[in-house]
C-alpha positions in Angstrom: 73.8 -15.7 12.4 75.0 -12.4 13.1 75.4 -11.6 9.5 72.0 -12.8 8.9 70.7 -11.0 11.7 72.4 -7.7 10.6 70.8 -8.2 6.6 67.4 -8.7 8.3 67.8 -5.5 10.2 69.0 -3.5 6.9 66.1 -5.1 4.9 63.3 -2.7 5.5 60.5 -2.9 3.4 58.8 0.4 4.7 61.7 2.2 3.4 61.1 3.9 0.3 64.7 3.1 -0.6 64.3 -0.3 -0.2 61.0 -0.6 -2.0 62.8 1.4 -5.0 65.5 -1.7 -5.6 65.3 -4.6 -7.3 64.3 -8.1 -5.6 68.2 -9.1 -5.8 69.4 -6.0 -4.3 66.5 -5.8 -1.8 68.0 -9.3 -0.7 71.5 -7.8 0.1 69.9 -5.3 2.3 71.3 -1.9 3.2 74.9 -1.3 3.1 76.5 -0.6 6.7 80.2 0.0 7.2 81.9 -2.7 9.1 84.6 -1.2 11.4 87.7 -3.0 12.7 87.7 -4.3 15.8 89.2 -2.5 18.6 89.6 0.8 16.4 88.4 4.2 18.3 85.3 5.0 15.6 83.0 6.6 17.6 79.2 5.5 17.8 79.8 1.3 17.4 76.6 -1.2 17.5 77.3 -1.6 20.9 77.1 1.9 22.1 73.7 2.3 19.7 72.3 -1.1 21.3 73.2 0.2 24.8 72.2 3.7 24.4 68.5 2.3 23.1 68.1 -0.1 25.8 69.6 1.3 28.8 67.1 4.0 30.0 64.8 0.5 30.7 65.3 1.5 34.5 64.6 -1.4 36.5 66.9 -3.9 34.5 70.3 -4.4 34.7 72.9 -4.0 31.9 75.8 -6.3 32.0 78.7 -5.6 29.7 80.5 -8.6 28.7 84.3 -7.3 27.5 86.8 -5.0 28.7 85.8 -2.6 31.3 86.8 0.2 29.0 83.7 -0.6 26.7 81.3 0.2 29.5 83.6 3.5 30.6 83.1 4.7 27.0 79.5 4.0 26.5 77.1 5.6 29.1 76.3 8.6 31.3 76.9 11.1 28.7 72.6 11.2 27.6 70.9 12.9 30.4 68.4 10.6 30.3 66.0 10.9 33.7 64.0 8.2 35.9 61.0 8.4 37.7 61.4 5.5 39.8 64.7 3.3 39.8 67.7 4.2 39.1 69.0 0.9 39.1 70.2 1.7 35.5 73.0 4.2 36.3 75.0 1.5 37.8 77.6 -0.2 35.7 78.2 -3.5 35.8 80.9 -5.5 33.4 82.7 -8.6 33.5 86.3 -6.6 33.0 87.4 -9.3 30.7 91.4 -9.9 30.6 94.1 -11.1 29.0 93.2 -14.8 30.9 89.9 -14.6 29.4 91.0 -14.3 25.7 93.1 -17.1 25.8 90.8 -19.6 28.4 87.2 -17.8 27.1 85.3 -15.8 29.5 82.0 -17.6 29.6 82.4 -18.8 33.4 83.5 -15.2 34.6 79.8 -13.7 32.9 78.1 -16.6 34.7 79.7 -15.5 37.6 78.9 -11.7 36.9 74.9 -12.7 36.4 74.9 -14.6 39.6 76.2 -11.7 41.6 73.8 -8.7 39.8 70.5 -11.2 40.3 71.4 -12.0 43.8 72.6 -8.8 45.2 70.6 -6.7 42.9 67.5 -8.1 42.3 67.0 -6.8 38.9 63.5 -7.0 36.8 66.1 -8.6 34.0 69.6 -8.3 33.2 70.5 -7.4 29.4 73.7 -8.8 28.6 75.6 -6.8 25.9 78.4 -8.6 23.9 81.4 -6.4 22.9 83.9 -7.0 20.4 86.1 -9.5 22.5 84.0 -12.3 23.0 82.3 -12.2 19.9 85.8 -12.6 18.3 87.0 -15.5 20.6 84.1 -17.2 20.1 82.2 -17.1 24.0 78.5 -18.9 23.6 77.0 -15.8 25.5 73.4 -17.4 24.5 74.2 -20.4 26.3 75.2 -18.9 29.3 72.2 -16.4 29.4 69.9 -19.4 29.0 71.3 -21.4 31.9 71.5 -18.3 34.4 67.9 -17.3 33.6 66.8 -21.0 34.6 69.3 -21.1 38.1 68.3 -17.7 39.0 64.6 -17.2 37.8 65.7 -13.8 36.0 65.2 -12.9 32.2 68.7 -12.7 31.0 68.5 -11.6 27.6 71.7 -11.7 25.5 72.4 -8.4 23.2 74.6 -9.4 20.2 75.7 -6.2 19.0 79.9 -6.3 19.0 80.9 -2.7 17.7 82.9 -3.9 14.8 79.8 -5.3 12.7 78.9 -1.6 12.3 77.6 2.0 13.2 75.6 3.4 16.4 72.4 3.3 14.2 72.8 -0.4 13.4 73.1 -0.7 17.1 69.4 0.6 17.4 68.3 -1.5 15.0 70.0 -4.6 16.7 68.5 -3.5 20.1 64.7 -3.0 18.8 65.1 -6.8 17.3 66.2 -8.0 20.8 62.9 -6.5 22.2 61.0 -8.1 19.5 62.4 -11.4 20.1 62.7 -11.9 23.5 60.7 -9.3 25.5 57.8 -7.8 23.4 54.9 -10.2 24.0 56.2 -12.3 27.4 53.7 -10.5 29.7 50.4 -9.1 29.7 49.2 -6.2 31.2 47.1 -6.0 34.4 44.3 -3.9 32.5 43.4 -2.8 28.8 41.7 0.3 27.7 40.9 1.5 24.2 43.6 4.3 24.5 46.8 2.7 24.9 49.5 3.8 23.4 53.2 3.0 22.6 56.0 5.7 21.9 58.9 4.6 20.3 62.3 5.9 19.8 61.8 8.5 22.9 64.7 8.1 25.5 63.6 11.0 28.0 66.5 12.9 27.6 66.2 15.6 29.8 62.9 14.5 30.9 61.6 15.5 27.3 58.8 12.6 27.9 57.2 14.1 31.0 56.6 17.4 28.9 54.3 15.3 26.4 52.9 12.5 29.3 50.6 15.3 31.1 49.0 16.5 27.4 48.1 12.4 27.2 47.0 12.6 30.4 44.4 14.9 30.2 43.0 13.3 26.5 42.9 10.1 28.8 45.2 8.6 26.9 47.7 6.0 28.4 51.3 5.1 27.3 51.7 1.5 27.8 55.4 1.7 27.3 57.8 4.1 26.1 60.5 2.4 24.1 62.5 3.0 25.9 62.6 6.5 27.9 61.7 5.7 31.8 60.3 2.7 31.1 60.2 -0.5 33.1 60.6 -4.5 32.1 56.8 -5.1 32.3 56.0 -2.2 30.4 58.0 -3.2 27.4 57.0 -6.7 27.5 53.3 -5.7 27.8 54.0 -3.4 24.7 52.3 -5.8 22.1 48.6 -4.9 23.6 48.7 -1.4 22.6 46.7 0.1 19.9 48.8 2.3 18.2 52.4 3.0 18.0 54.1 6.5 17.1 57.5 6.2 15.8 59.9 9.2 17.0 63.5 8.4 16.0 62.3 7.1 12.5 65.8 5.5 11.4 66.4 3.9 14.8 63.1 2.2 15.1 61.0 2.1 12.3 61.9 -1.6 11.4 60.4 -2.2 15.3 57.1 -0.6 14.5 56.4 -2.2 11.2 57.3 -5.6 12.8 55.2 -4.7 15.4 52.3 -3.9 12.8 52.7 -7.3 11.1 53.1 -9.7 14.1 50.6 -7.7 16.4 48.0 -5.8 14.3 49.2 -2.3 15.6 49.3 0.6 13.3 52.3 3.5 13.5 52.9 6.8 12.3 56.1 8.5 12.4 55.9 12.0 14.2 57.8 14.5 16.1 57.0 16.5 19.5 59.2 19.7 18.7 57.5 22.6 17.5 54.0 23.7 18.3 52.8 22.5 14.9 54.5 19.0 15.0 53.1 18.6 18.8 49.5 19.4 17.6 49.6 17.0 14.3 50.9 13.9 16.2 48.4 14.7 18.7 45.9 14.8 16.0 47.1 11.6 14.2 47.2 9.6 17.5 43.5 10.5 18.1 42.5 9.6 15.0 44.4 6.3 14.5 42.8 5.3 18.1 39.3 5.9 16.6 40.3 3.6 13.5 40.5 1.1 16.1 37.5 1.5 18.3 38.1 4.1 20.6 35.1 6.6 21.5 34.9 9.4 18.3 34.8 12.0 21.1 38.8 11.8 21.7 39.2 14.0 18.6 36.9 16.5 19.7 38.7 16.3 22.9 41.9 16.7 21.3 41.2 19.7 19.0 39.7 21.4 22.4 43.2 20.6 24.1 45.3 21.5 21.1 43.9 24.9 20.8 44.1 26.0 24.2 47.7 24.6 24.3 48.5 26.4 21.3 47.1 29.7 22.4 48.8 29.9 25.3 52.4 29.0 23.9 52.0 31.4 21.5 51.1 34.2 24.0 54.8 33.3 25.6 56.8 32.9 22.6 55.5 36.3 21.1 57.5 38.6 23.4 60.6 36.9 21.6 59.4 36.7 18.4 60.6 40.3 17.0 64.1 39.4 18.8 64.6 36.3 17.3 62.8 37.0 13.5 65.2 36.9 11.2 68.4 35.2 12.7 70.2 32.7 10.9 70.9 29.1 12.7 73.4 26.7 11.4 71.6 23.3 12.9 74.5 20.5 13.1 72.8 17.2 14.6 71.0 14.5 12.6 68.1 11.9 12.7 64.9 13.2 13.2 66.1 16.6 14.9 67.5 17.6 11.3 64.3 17.9 10.4 61.8 18.8 13.4 64.1 21.3 14.8 64.0 22.9 11.6 60.2 23.5 11.9 60.5 24.6 15.1 63.2 27.4 14.4 60.9 28.4 11.5 57.9 28.8 13.5 59.3 31.6 15.1 60.9 32.9 12.1 64.1 32.2 12.0 66.1 31.3 8.8 67.7 27.7 9.2 70.7 28.7 6.7 71.8 24.8 6.6 70.9 21.3 8.6 73.0 18.2 8.6 71.4 15.1 7.5 74.2 12.7 9.0 72.0 10.0 10.7 69.0 10.6 8.7 67.2 8.8 6.2 65.4 9.6 2.9 62.1 10.6 4.3 63.8 12.8 7.0 65.4 14.3 4.2 62.5 14.6 2.1 60.5 16.4 5.0 63.8 19.0 4.9 63.4 19.9 1.4 59.4 20.3 2.0 60.1 22.6 4.9 63.1 24.3 3.7 62.8 24.4 0.0 64.4 22.0 -2.6 67.4 24.3 -2.8 67.7 23.8 0.8 71.3 23.1 2.1 71.9 19.7 3.4 75.4 18.5 4.3 76.6 15.3 6.0 80.0 15.7 8.1 81.8 19.0 8.3 85.4 19.1 8.6 86.3 21.7 11.6 88.3 24.2 9.6 85.5 24.3 7.2 83.2 24.9 10.2 85.2 27.2 11.7 85.5 29.6 8.3 81.7 29.4 8.2 81.0 30.7 11.7 83.9 33.4 11.9 82.6 34.8 8.1 79.4 35.1 10.1 77.1 32.8 7.8 75.0 32.1 11.1 74.1 34.0 14.4 73.8 30.7 16.3 75.2 27.4 16.0 72.7 24.4 17.5 74.5 21.3 17.2 76.0 18.7 19.7 78.9 19.4 22.7 81.5 17.8 19.9 81.3 21.3 17.9 80.9 23.8 20.9 84.9 25.1 21.2 84.4 25.8 17.2 81.6 28.2 17.8 83.4 29.4 20.7 86.8 30.2 19.0 84.5 32.0 16.6 82.7 34.3 19.3 79.8 32.9 17.8 76.7 31.6 20.4 76.2 28.0 20.9 73.4 26.3 22.1 73.2 22.3 22.6 70.4 20.3 20.6 71.9 16.7 21.8 71.6 14.4 24.5 73.8 16.0 26.6 71.8 18.9 27.3 70.0 19.6 30.5 66.6 21.3 28.9 63.3 20.0 28.0 62.2 20.7 24.2 59.4 18.4 23.3 55.8 19.4 23.4 54.4 23.1 23.8 56.0 24.0 26.9 59.1 22.5 25.9 59.0 24.7 22.8 58.4 27.9 25.4 61.6 26.4 26.9 63.3 26.1 23.6 62.8 30.0 22.4 64.0 31.3 25.7 66.9 29.3 25.4 67.4 30.7 22.1 66.9 34.1 23.1 69.0 34.1 26.2 72.1 32.6 24.3 71.9 35.0 21.4 71.3 37.8 23.6 74.1 37.0 26.5 76.3 40.3 27.4 79.0 38.1 27.2 79.2 38.0 23.2 79.1 42.0 23.1 82.0 42.0 25.7 84.1 39.1 24.0 83.8 40.8 20.6 84.8 44.5 21.7 88.1 45.5 21.3 90.9 44.8 24.2 91.5 48.4 26.0 95.1 48.6 24.6 93.6 47.9 21.1 91.5 51.0 21.6 94.5 53.6 22.7 97.1 52.2 20.5 98.9 51.1 24.4 99.7 47.8 25.0 100.7 47.0 28.9 
């Protein structure tokens, strides 16, 4: 069943690549490199599933497996909550050698009972890791019995790490929500302006940069899937009028399935950069009108966009002269591989290359539209090659995740974090202003002038 579930996760009809395949190849789904059980392989399917679901703040997230799986999978993403902090508590069955021999089902049931009785969560997500999957624990049966016994939704997440990558785990998590959560409750009220934002995890509070804009337009986010989400909000997500997908590779299947099952149209957009934020607001308003909302929402959206764009550019203008023409090496992936390119180009910076490690074909097409057909796209850069590029001065600043920061610092190159560990929100108009300020502060920090200057003894020829 797991193999069939994985194949269905990759059989995405809304993917341009899949549509171009023959019927036979399409049935085989997309390739996903299986990982070796127990091997350290970076982001695995379990990691991806937990990243996608754990921002549901009032749920308990219980990892059925050795304690190391829980210890290595969370708290590196700086996601924020406006309410419950239960999602920050680590729960694990801490399987031992005895459980591997005799099975871990009883231990899992006791763990669910303890969580249900002591924490009273809105739901309990149970993550199946490599070990219980290999020894054959019937986690579905345990979860079903526990849900009936303790009167709380207990939802198995069958995404053991060895089945594939972090991205596959995101897809499997989305399928869990579709099969077991979405549509299980009804909202207390409905409006013509209800939308879902899919693939947004509220990293550094970025959802909170966008919500005030939508509030001013009278648009309600029925469910954010899953940044700063509540379980009942996700369960009511099927009553939205429009879906916006932020991270296309991970959650486009989720949005497509909701369109087929509930008739909710969707589009892919970004809240990074001024023009992309404006385009996203325009598209939300247009689709809402198509779904029966009053037409004046379009005029109100245009007025809001003009006011916000003018305000943002007034704040950005003083930095443009200092940043225009500066060269950026962008080493990230997914939606940021193109949305951040657009934001950087808006302020006159030159993107010398961008990574496409976790990007879809649609993402790559957007990059080429922004940067031209000769755009430099790359996957994994060996540390030695990245060091050479920065040491040779091919970029003035590296914008990437934390793994490459030390390579940048060794070459005395300014570095800015763009990944999930960051503590600055860059979404929306205010987020773009904050992004520009952070780039300027990083590039022009006095430490670079100091570390690049010769040591006193190098000038005088004397060494102390």
